[in-house]
C-alpha positions as CSV (number, residue, x, y, z in Angstrom):
1,X,2.4,-22.0,5.7
2,X,-0.2,-19.3,6.0
3,X,-3.4,-19.5,4.0
4,X,-4.8,-16.0,4.3
5,X,-4.0,-12.4,5.0
6,X,-5.4,-11.3,8.4
7,X,-6.8,-8.0,9.6
8,X,-3.6,-7.7,11.7
9,X,-1.5,-8.0,8.5
10,X,-3.5,-5.2,6.9
11,X,-3.1,-3.0,9.9
12,X,0.7,-3.7,10.0
13,X,0.8,-2.8,6.3
14,X,-0.9,0.5,7.1
15,X,1.8,1.2,9.6
16,X,4.4,0.7,6.9
17,X,2.5,3.1,4.6
18,X,2.5,5.7,7.5
19,X,6.3,5.4,7.6
20,X,6.5,5.8,3.8
21,X,4.1,8.8,3.7
22,X,4.4,10.1,7.2
23,X,4.9,13.7,6.2
24,X,1.6,13.6,4.2
25,X,-0.4,12.2,7.2
26,X,1.3,14.6,9.6
27,X,0.2,17.5,7.4
28,X,-3.4,16.8,8.4
29,X,-4.6,14.6,5.5
30,X,-6.7,11.6,6.3
31,X,-5.0,8.2,6.8
32,X,-5.3,4.9,4.8
33,X,-8.0,2.4,5.8
34,X,-8.0,-1.4,5.6
35,X,-11.0,-2.9,3.9
36,X,-11.8,-6.6,4.0
37,X,-13.0,-8.2,0.7
38,X,-12.3,-4.9,-1.1
39,X,-14.7,-4.5,-4.1
40,X,-15.8,-8.1,-3.7
41,X,-12.4,-9.4,-4.7
42,X,-12.0,-11.6,-1.6
43,X,-8.8,-9.9,-0.5
44,X,-7.8,-7.1,1.9
45,X,-7.4,-3.7,0.3
46,X,-5.8,-0.6,1.7
47,X,-7.7,2.4,0.4
48,X,-6.5,6.0,0.8
49,X,-8.4,8.4,-1.4
50,X,-6.9,11.4,0.4
51,X,-3.3,10.3,-0.1
52,X,-0.8,11.7,-2.5
53,X,-1.8,11.6,-6.2
54,X,-1.5,8.0,-7.4
55,X,0.2,7.0,-4.2
56,X,-0.6,3.3,-4.8
57,X,1.7,3.2,-7.7
58,X,4.6,4.3,-5.5
59,X,3.5,3.3,-2.0
60,X,3.6,-0.4,-2.3
61,X,5.8,-2.1,0.2
62,X,7.4,-5.5,-0.1
63,X,7.6,-7.6,-3.3
64,X,5.9,-5.4,-5.9
65,X,6.1,-1.7,-6.8
66,X,5.9,0.7,-9.8
67,X,8.9,2.7,-8.7
68,X,10.6,2.1,-12.0
69,X,7.6,3.8,-13.7
70,X,8.0,7.1,-12.0
71,X,8.9,9.0,-15.2
72,X,5.9,7.5,-17.0
73,X,3.5,8.8,-14.3
74,X,5.4,12.1,-13.8
75,X,5.3,11.7,-10.1
76,X,7.4,14.0,-7.9
77,X,7.1,11.7,-4.9
78,X,10.5,10.8,-3.6
79,X,11.2,7.1,-3.7
80,X,11.7,5.8,-0.2
81,X,12.6,2.2,0.5
82,X,10.6,0.9,3.5
83,X,11.6,-2.6,4.5
84,X,8.6,-5.0,4.8
85,X,8.1,-6.7,8.1
86,X,5.5,-8.8,6.3
87,X,7.5,-11.1,4.2
88,X,4.5,-13.2,3.4
89,X,2.5,-10.3,1.9
90,X,2.5,-9.4,-1.8
91,X,1.0,-6.1,-2.6
92,X,0.0,-4.5,-5.9
93,X,-2.1,-1.5,-6.9
94,X,-5.7,-2.1,-7.8
95,X,-6.0,1.5,-8.9
96,X,-4.4,4.9,-8.1
97,X,-5.6,4.9,-4.5
98,X,-6.0,1.3,-3.5
99,X,-3.4,-1.4,-2.8
100,X,-4.5,-5.1,-2.7
101,X,-2.8,-7.5,-0.3
102,X,-2.1,-11.2,-1.3
103,X,-0.1,-14.0,0.1
104,X,3.4,-14.1,-1.3
105,X,4.2,-17.6,-2.6
């Protein structure tokens, strides 16, 4: 069993985000970045300040997402299912523009 998220895991997660929000990135906006020990939390974070408004609440991939809260946030982002190739990764929003990566138990 794995004991940690690796930089490669974070980079693969970014590739999945690029699938999810490819049109946004193709339009010339900046891309998400992987940050080790984000905000001193001891975990990898995926930060994307230039992404769609509150993307982190809808952009999570894998075992956790806020898709059911779309009406609450008033988002007009289409819900797109992106299969996770990272079955061991659990992701959740840290805020509106950062997703944290954890091991899925």
